[in-house]
C-alpha positions as CSV (number, residue, x, y, z in Angstrom):
1,M,-10.0,-16.6,1.7
2,E,-11.3,-18.0,-1.6
3,E,-9.2,-17.6,-4.7
4,G,-10.0,-14.5,-6.6
5,M,-11.8,-12.7,-3.7
6,I,-9.3,-9.8,-3.5
7,E,-9.5,-9.3,-7.3
8,Q,-13.2,-9.4,-7.2
9,A,-13.8,-7.2,-4.2
10,L,-11.2,-4.5,-5.6
11,Q,-12.2,-5.0,-9.2
12,L,-8.7,-5.7,-10.1
13,Q,-7.9,-6.5,-13.7
14,K,-5.5,-9.4,-14.6
15,V,-2.0,-8.0,-15.2
16,D,1.1,-9.1,-17.1
17,A,3.7,-9.0,-14.4
18,G,6.4,-9.1,-17.0
19,S,5.2,-5.7,-18.2
20,Y,6.1,-4.0,-14.9
21,S,9.5,-2.6,-14.1
22,P,11.6,-4.4,-11.5
23,L,11.1,-1.5,-9.1
24,A,7.3,-1.7,-9.5
25,L,7.4,-5.3,-8.7
26,A,9.6,-4.5,-5.7
27,Y,7.0,-1.9,-4.7
28,I,4.2,-4.4,-4.5
29,G,6.5,-7.2,-3.2
30,D,7.6,-5.0,-0.3
31,A,4.0,-4.6,0.9
32,V,3.2,-8.3,0.4
33,Y,6.2,-9.4,2.3
34,E,5.7,-7.0,5.1
35,L,2.1,-8.1,5.5
36,L,3.1,-11.8,5.7
37,I,5.8,-11.0,8.3
38,R,3.3,-8.9,10.3
39,A,0.9,-11.9,10.3
40,R,3.6,-14.1,11.5
41,V,4.8,-11.7,14.3
42,M,1.1,-11.2,15.5
43,N,0.6,-14.9,15.5
44,Q,3.4,-15.4,18.0
45,G,1.2,-13.8,20.7
46,N,-0.5,-10.6,21.8
47,R,2.1,-8.1,23.1
48,Q,2.8,-4.5,22.9
49,V,2.6,-3.0,19.4
50,S,6.1,-1.4,19.8
51,K,7.6,-5.0,20.4
52,M,5.7,-6.3,17.4
53,H,7.0,-3.4,15.3
54,K,10.6,-4.1,16.4
55,K,10.5,-7.7,15.5
56,T,8.8,-6.9,12.2
57,A,11.3,-4.3,11.3
58,A,14.1,-6.8,12.0
59,L,12.7,-9.2,9.5
60,V,11.8,-6.7,6.7
61,Q,15.0,-4.6,6.7
62,A,17.4,-5.0,3.8
63,R,20.0,-6.9,5.6
64,A,17.5,-9.7,6.7
65,Q,16.1,-9.9,3.1
66,A,19.4,-10.0,1.6
67,E,20.4,-12.8,4.0
68,M,17.2,-14.7,3.2
69,I,17.5,-14.5,-0.6
70,G,21.2,-15.3,-0.4
71,L,20.2,-18.6,1.2
72,L,17.3,-19.2,-1.2
73,L,19.2,-18.7,-4.6
74,E,19.8,-22.3,-5.2
75,E,16.1,-23.1,-4.8
76,L,15.0,-20.6,-7.5
77,S,13.9,-21.6,-10.9
78,E,15.6,-20.0,-13.9
79,E,12.6,-17.7,-14.3
80,E,12.6,-16.7,-10.7
81,L,16.4,-16.1,-10.7
82,A,15.9,-13.8,-13.8
83,V,13.3,-11.7,-12.0
84,Y,15.4,-11.5,-8.9
85,K,18.5,-10.4,-10.9
86,R,16.4,-7.8,-12.8
87,G,15.2,-6.4,-9.4
88,R,18.8,-6.6,-8.0
89,N,20.3,-4.7,-10.9
90,A,17.5,-2.0,-11.2
91,R,18.9,1.5,-10.6
92,S,16.9,3.1,-7.8
93,A,16.7,7.0,-7.5
94,T,17.1,6.6,-3.6
95,M,20.0,5.4,-1.6
96,P,19.8,3.2,1.5
97,K,20.0,4.9,4.9
98,H,20.5,1.8,7.1
99,A,21.9,-0.7,4.8
100,T,24.9,-1.4,2.5
101,M,24.4,-0.9,-1.2
102,R,24.8,-4.7,-1.7
103,D,22.2,-5.5,0.9
104,Y,19.8,-2.9,-0.5
105,R,20.1,-4.3,-4.1
106,M,19.7,-7.9,-3.0
107,A,16.6,-6.8,-1.0
108,T,15.2,-5.1,-4.0
109,G,15.7,-8.2,-6.0
110,F,14.0,-10.3,-3.4
111,E,11.1,-7.8,-3.2
112,A,10.8,-7.9,-6.9
113,L,10.6,-11.7,-6.9
114,V,7.8,-11.6,-4.3
115,G,5.9,-9.0,-6.2
116,H,6.2,-11.1,-9.4
117,L,5.0,-14.3,-7.7
118,Y,2.1,-12.4,-6.1
119,L,1.0,-10.8,-9.3
120,T,1.3,-14.0,-11.3
121,G,-1.0,-15.8,-8.7
122,R,1.8,-18.1,-7.7
123,H,0.9,-17.7,-4.0
124,E,1.9,-21.3,-2.9
125,R,5.4,-20.8,-4.4
126,L,5.6,-17.4,-2.8
127,L,4.7,-18.9,0.7
128,R,7.1,-21.8,0.2
129,L,10.1,-19.5,-0.5
130,I,9.2,-17.3,2.5
131,H,8.7,-20.3,4.7
132,D,12.1,-21.7,3.6
133,G,13.8,-18.4,3.9
134,L,12.5,-17.8,7.5
135,K,13.6,-21.3,8.4
136,K,17.0,-20.8,7.0
137,I,17.6,-17.7,9.0
138,G,16.4,-19.3,12.2
139,E,13.0,-17.7,12.4
140,L,11.1,-21.0,12.0
141,S,11.7,-24.4,13.4
């Protein structure tokens, strides 16, 4: 896909990612991360959708995201770490159902970072961090 095709097709305006709340960054980051994980799971071979869903769910749940970002913290730039911390420290109106509060907050920080990198067009960096994270949790060789 050529650079800018999504923006052009959907008539998206350039945005200042810094003007969005950490929870808004996590909102888009959640979707971007899940799409990338779904693409990875599908690429592992055609199988029942329920099995693909189960594998995807295991990788997008708060516990897995918290583990991943915990292993990636040392690789983050100062700016990336600041975005992560803003997301981690944001007060959400919802409580996690199947996660500890610590994992939930770390996952929110991770999703905020993903959203920030996506909205700022730093797709190579986004993909590098997700690749490295998946590798560190044993999902890539």
